[in-house]
C-alpha positions as CSV (number, residue, x, y, z in Angstrom):
1,M,31.9,26.0,7.7
2,N,33.5,23.5,9.7
3,I,35.2,24.5,13.6
4,I,36.0,22.3,15.7
5,F,37.2,23.9,19.5
6,R,39.6,21.6,21.3
7,V,39.6,22.3,25.2
8,D,39.6,20.7,28.4
9,S,37.5,21.4,31.7
10,S,37.6,19.3,35.0
11,Y,38.0,19.8,38.8
12,E,41.6,21.0,38.4
13,I,41.0,22.8,35.0
14,G,37.5,24.6,35.9
15,T,35.1,25.6,33.5
16,G,36.2,29.4,31.9
17,H,38.2,27.7,29.1
18,V,35.0,26.2,28.5
19,M,32.3,28.6,28.9
20,R,34.5,31.1,26.7
21,C,34.5,28.8,23.9
22,L,31.0,28.5,24.2
23,T,30.2,31.6,23.8
24,L,32.5,31.6,20.8
25,A,30.9,28.7,19.3
26,N,27.5,30.2,19.4
27,E,28.2,33.1,17.2
28,L,30.1,31.4,15.2
29,K,26.8,29.0,14.8
30,K,25.0,31.8,14.0
31,G,27.1,33.2,11.5
32,G,26.2,29.6,10.1
33,A,29.3,27.4,11.4
34,Q,29.4,23.5,12.1
35,V,30.9,23.3,15.4
36,S,32.3,20.5,16.9
37,F,34.5,20.1,20.4
38,I,36.9,17.7,20.8
39,C,37.5,17.1,25.0
40,R,39.5,14.7,27.5
41,D,37.0,12.5,29.7
42,L,38.8,14.5,33.2
43,P,36.9,13.9,35.9
44,G,34.8,17.0,36.7
45,N,34.2,17.4,33.0
46,M,31.6,19.4,31.0
47,A,31.3,17.0,27.7
48,N,27.1,16.4,28.9
49,Y,27.0,20.2,29.6
50,I,28.1,20.9,25.8
51,S,25.7,18.4,24.6
52,N,23.2,19.8,26.3
53,K,23.9,23.0,24.6
54,G,23.7,21.8,21.2
55,Y,27.3,20.6,19.9
56,H,28.8,17.2,19.5
57,V,31.7,16.3,21.7
58,F,34.2,13.8,20.9
59,L,35.4,12.5,24.1
60,L,39.5,11.6,24.3
61,P,40.1,8.6,26.6
62,F,40.8,9.3,30.4
63,Q,43.9,7.9,31.5
64,I,43.5,6.3,34.9
65,N,47.7,6.9,35.4
66,K,48.2,10.6,34.6
67,H,51.7,11.2,32.4
68,P,54.4,12.4,34.7
69,L,56.1,15.5,34.0
70,N,59.3,15.6,33.2
71,E,62.4,18.9,33.4
72,G,61.5,21.5,32.0
73,D,57.8,20.7,31.8
74,R,55.6,23.6,32.8
75,P,52.7,22.8,35.6
76,Y,50.3,23.0,33.2
77,D,51.9,20.1,30.7
78,A,50.1,17.9,33.6
79,W,46.2,19.1,32.2
80,L,46.7,16.8,29.5
81,Q,47.0,13.8,31.4
82,V,48.7,12.6,28.7
83,D,51.5,13.4,26.9
84,W,51.4,16.1,24.6
85,K,52.5,13.9,21.1
86,T,49.5,11.2,22.4
87,D,47.5,13.8,22.5
88,A,48.5,15.6,19.3
89,M,47.8,12.1,17.3
90,E,44.2,11.3,18.7
91,T,43.0,15.3,18.1
92,A,44.4,14.7,14.4
93,Q,42.9,11.5,13.6
94,I,39.4,12.8,14.5
95,L,40.4,15.8,11.9
96,V,41.1,13.6,9.8
97,E,38.1,11.5,10.1
98,S,35.9,14.7,10.1
99,L,36.8,15.0,6.8
100,S,37.4,18.9,6.1
101,V,37.7,21.2,9.1
102,D,38.0,24.3,8.2
103,C,39.2,25.9,11.5
104,L,40.8,24.4,14.6
105,I,40.3,27.1,17.6
106,I,42.7,25.8,20.8
107,D,42.0,27.0,24.3
108,H,44.4,24.6,26.5
109,Y,47.7,25.8,28.1
110,A,48.9,22.6,27.8
111,I,49.2,23.0,23.6
112,D,52.1,25.0,22.5
113,Q,53.9,25.1,19.1
114,R,55.1,21.7,18.6
115,W,51.3,19.5,19.4
116,E,49.9,22.6,17.1
117,N,52.5,21.3,14.1
118,V,51.1,18.0,14.2
119,I,47.6,19.6,13.6
120,K,48.5,22.2,10.6
121,D,48.9,19.8,7.9
122,S,45.0,18.6,9.0
123,V,42.8,21.8,9.0
124,N,42.8,25.0,7.0
125,K,43.3,27.4,10.2
126,I,44.0,27.2,13.4
127,V,43.1,30.5,15.8
128,V,45.0,29.9,19.7
129,I,43.1,31.7,22.4
130,D,45.4,32.2,25.2
131,D,45.8,34.6,27.9
132,L,49.8,33.2,29.4
133,A,52.1,34.6,26.8
134,D,55.0,31.8,27.9
135,R,55.0,29.5,25.1
136,P,55.2,29.5,20.9
137,H,52.2,29.0,19.0
138,Q,52.0,27.8,15.2
139,C,48.6,29.8,14.6
140,S,47.1,32.1,12.0
141,I,45.1,34.2,14.4
142,L,45.9,34.4,18.2
143,L,43.4,36.2,20.7
144,D,44.1,36.9,24.6
145,Q,41.4,39.5,26.1
146,N,43.2,40.3,29.2
147,S,45.0,43.5,29.2
148,S,48.6,43.4,30.2
149,Y,51.7,46.0,31.3
150,D,53.7,44.2,27.8
151,Q,51.4,45.0,25.2
152,C,54.3,43.4,23.2
153,R,54.2,40.1,24.3
154,Y,53.4,37.7,21.9
155,H,55.6,39.2,18.4
156,E,58.0,36.8,19.5
157,L,55.6,33.8,20.1
158,V,54.0,33.5,17.0
159,P,54.5,34.1,13.1
160,K,55.0,37.2,11.7
161,S,51.8,36.7,9.6
162,C,49.6,35.7,12.8
163,V,46.9,37.9,13.3
164,K,46.7,39.1,17.3
165,L,43.7,40.6,19.2
166,V,45.2,41.3,22.4
167,G,43.2,43.7,25.1
168,T,39.7,43.8,26.6
169,S,38.4,44.9,23.1
170,Y,38.7,41.5,22.1
171,A,36.5,40.0,25.5
172,I,34.8,37.5,24.3
173,L,31.5,38.2,26.5
174,R,28.1,36.1,25.9
175,S,24.9,38.0,23.9
176,E,23.9,38.9,27.3
177,F,26.3,40.4,28.8
178,R,25.5,43.4,25.9
179,L,22.1,43.6,26.1
180,S,22.5,43.5,29.8
181,K,25.2,46.8,29.0
182,K,22.0,48.4,27.5
183,Q,20.0,48.1,30.7
184,L,22.9,49.2,32.6
185,T,22.1,52.6,35.4
186,N,24.6,54.5,37.5
187,R,26.1,53.2,40.2
188,D,25.7,55.8,43.0
189,G,28.2,53.9,45.4
190,R,25.8,52.6,48.1
191,I,25.4,48.6,48.0
192,N,22.9,47.1,49.2
193,R,23.2,43.9,47.0
194,I,26.6,41.5,46.5
195,L,26.9,38.9,44.2
196,V,29.4,35.5,45.4
197,F,30.8,33.7,42.3
198,F,33.9,32.0,42.1
199,G,34.3,30.3,39.1
200,G,32.6,26.6,38.1
201,T,34.8,24.5,40.8
202,D,36.1,27.0,43.2
203,P,38.6,24.5,44.2
204,T,39.9,26.8,46.7
205,N,36.5,26.5,48.4
206,E,36.4,30.7,48.8
207,T,32.7,31.2,48.6
208,F,32.5,28.8,51.8
209,K,34.9,31.8,53.6
210,T,32.9,34.5,52.2
211,L,29.6,33.6,53.3
212,Q,31.5,33.6,57.0
213,A,32.4,36.5,56.4
214,L,28.7,37.5,55.2
215,S,27.2,35.3,57.9
216,H,28.3,38.6,61.1
217,V,24.5,40.3,61.6
218,Q,25.8,43.6,60.2
219,F,25.3,42.4,56.8
220,S,21.6,40.7,57.4
221,N,20.1,43.5,55.4
222,L,21.8,43.1,52.8
223,Y,20.7,40.4,49.8
224,I,23.1,38.1,48.1
225,D,23.5,35.8,45.4
226,V,25.6,33.4,45.0
227,V,26.3,30.9,42.5
228,V,28.4,28.1,41.5
229,G,29.2,25.6,39.1
230,E,27.4,21.8,38.6
231,T,31.3,20.7,38.9
232,N,31.6,22.4,42.5
233,K,31.8,19.8,44.9
234,K,30.6,21.3,47.4
235,K,27.3,22.7,45.9
236,D,24.9,20.8,48.3
237,V,26.8,22.6,51.3
238,I,27.1,25.9,49.9
239,Q,23.0,26.0,49.6
240,Q,22.6,24.5,52.7
241,I,24.4,27.5,54.2
242,C,22.8,30.0,51.8
243,E,19.3,28.7,53.1
244,K,19.7,29.6,56.1
245,L,21.4,32.9,55.8
246,P,18.7,35.9,55.5
247,N,18.3,37.6,52.2
248,T,20.7,34.9,50.2
249,F,19.7,33.4,47.0
250,F,21.5,30.0,46.1
251,H,22.3,29.9,41.7
252,C,23.5,26.7,40.4
253,Q,24.8,26.4,36.9
254,I,22.9,29.8,35.6
255,D,22.7,31.3,32.2
256,Y,21.7,34.6,33.6
257,M,25.2,35.4,35.1
258,A,24.5,39.5,33.6
259,E,21.5,39.9,35.2
260,L,23.2,39.4,38.6
261,M,25.7,41.3,37.7
262,R,23.7,44.1,36.4
263,K,22.0,44.4,39.8
264,A,24.7,44.3,41.9
265,D,25.9,46.7,43.7
266,I,29.5,45.1,44.3
267,S,31.2,41.6,43.6
268,I,32.9,39.1,45.8
269,G,34.9,36.7,43.5
270,A,38.0,35.6,41.4
271,G,40.7,37.3,39.7
272,G,39.6,34.9,36.4
273,S,38.1,35.5,33.5
274,S,35.2,36.6,35.3
275,T,36.8,40.0,36.2
276,W,36.1,41.5,32.3
277,E,32.6,40.3,32.3
278,R,32.4,42.3,36.0
279,C,34.1,45.2,34.3
280,Y,32.1,45.2,30.9
281,L,29.0,45.9,33.0
282,G,30.6,48.3,35.8
283,L,30.4,46.1,38.6
284,P,33.6,47.2,41.9
285,T,34.8,43.5,42.7
286,L,36.6,42.7,46.3
287,S,38.5,39.8,44.5
288,I,40.7,36.9,45.0
289,V,43.8,35.7,43.6
290,T,43.2,31.3,43.1
291,A,45.2,30.6,40.5
292,D,48.3,31.7,39.4
293,N,47.7,32.3,36.2
294,Q,44.7,35.1,37.5
295,M,47.7,37.4,39.4
296,E,49.5,39.6,36.8
297,I,45.1,40.8,35.5
298,T,44.4,40.4,39.4
299,K,46.8,43.4,39.5
300,L,46.7,45.1,37.2
301,V,42.8,46.2,37.3
302,H,43.9,46.6,41.3
303,D,46.4,49.2,40.5
304,I,43.6,50.7,37.9
305,G,41.6,50.9,41.0
306,A,38.4,49.0,39.2
307,T,39.0,46.1,41.7
308,C,40.4,45.8,45.6
309,C,42.6,42.6,45.6
310,L,42.2,40.5,48.8
311,G,45.5,38.6,47.9
312,V,46.0,34.7,47.1
313,S,43.6,32.7,48.4
314,A,46.0,30.8,51.2
315,E,46.2,34.3,53.0
316,V,42.9,35.5,52.3
317,T,40.4,35.2,54.9
318,A,36.9,35.4,56.2
319,K,38.4,38.4,58.5
320,M,39.8,40.7,56.1
321,I,36.9,39.7,53.8
322,E,34.5,41.0,56.1
323,T,36.8,44.0,57.0
324,E,36.7,45.5,53.4
325,L,33.3,45.1,53.1
326,K,32.7,47.5,55.6
327,T,35.2,50.0,54.1
328,M,33.0,49.5,50.8
329,L,29.6,50.1,53.1
330,A,30.8,53.0,54.5
331,N,33.0,54.6,51.3
332,P,29.5,55.0,48.8
333,S,32.2,57.3,46.7
334,M,35.4,55.3,46.7
335,V,32.9,52.5,45.0
336,K,31.2,54.3,42.4
337,E,34.6,55.6,41.4
338,M,35.9,51.8,41.3
339,S,32.7,51.1,38.9
340,E,34.0,53.8,36.5
341,K,37.0,53.1,36.1
342,A,36.0,49.3,35.6
343,L,33.7,50.6,32.7
344,N,36.7,52.7,31.6
345,L,39.2,49.9,31.6
346,M,37.4,47.5,28.3
347,G,37.5,50.1,25.4
348,E,36.0,49.7,22.5
349,D,34.1,46.4,21.7
350,K,35.4,44.8,18.9
351,F,34.1,41.2,19.8
352,N,32.7,41.0,16.3
353,D,35.6,41.0,14.6
354,V,37.1,38.4,16.4
355,I,34.2,36.5,14.8
356,E,34.5,37.9,11.8
357,L,38.6,37.0,11.4
358,I,38.1,33.5,12.1
359,M,34.4,33.1,9.9
360,G,37.3,34.8,7.0
361,G,39.6,33.2,4.2
362,E,42.6,30.9,5.2
363,N,45.3,33.1,6.4
364,G,42.6,35.0,9.0
365,T,42.1,37.7,6.5
366,H,37.9,39.2,5.4
């Protein structure tokens, strides 16, 4: 089976879309699929990282002059760098040259049914990964791993024949997380180790803000793991800060995140896709919203009690992080309850169903 992903990464977009696509790619490859990627050559992209993982990458050319947004366009439309027609035609050319493409998997906030209608005759099946539910799609399978207050949010956005895989049961989690869950011990709420991770790029520099809070002497007995991506522009500065703080360990572009989450007692991080990784392992979190698309899920998980949201990054200070961390240290029963609620939120693991449907027939059925 020939499967191609259309996904981008950059300083602006971040790394999360590529990382979850790589998780899917690895499972599809295990199932015997031939997998490749189509990515635009954007500043801070992960094309080399994808290649180093063993996948061919078709690079769409970088455009010096970014396509301007028109009235009625969504802010995410600018992520393509070019107009959607150009991107669709360039992608279609690659698909035609790739001969028979059984499935195209799209993970891109700037792509909608206009783009997909251009592509649909070049592939047997289109799978869309989305979590915004803000635009229509022309696809056979729609995958949204997020929990939401609106369980019917895609009903008017996809064809009636589309198979909708919606909710945390379909979370795209690497196999290391399933292994770590088997090794998980009950958390008693006491805090000895903290994990700090704000995504691969951390464009709002929350890691530095958090380290400011953790530098206070009352936290000097805690063990701290700080994780950044290779494309984090401040990674060298962050590493230098970590080296000066006691019991603080710096990690860059790692493949053992699940192990760090399992060992941690709490996490301080962004409200993106890592939310589901933390919940899957019952890791209580102080979360900060670093992008608009994180707002809904972060509020929902906060309302459930599985995380404590400090607010939007522009409004959160190092002092606020320090104060909330003191509260958690003084209330282990509260931290223990957060862990239990995080675990309960995830529900039954149906990730294997995702793989089977993608590898199935032309219409996304077994």
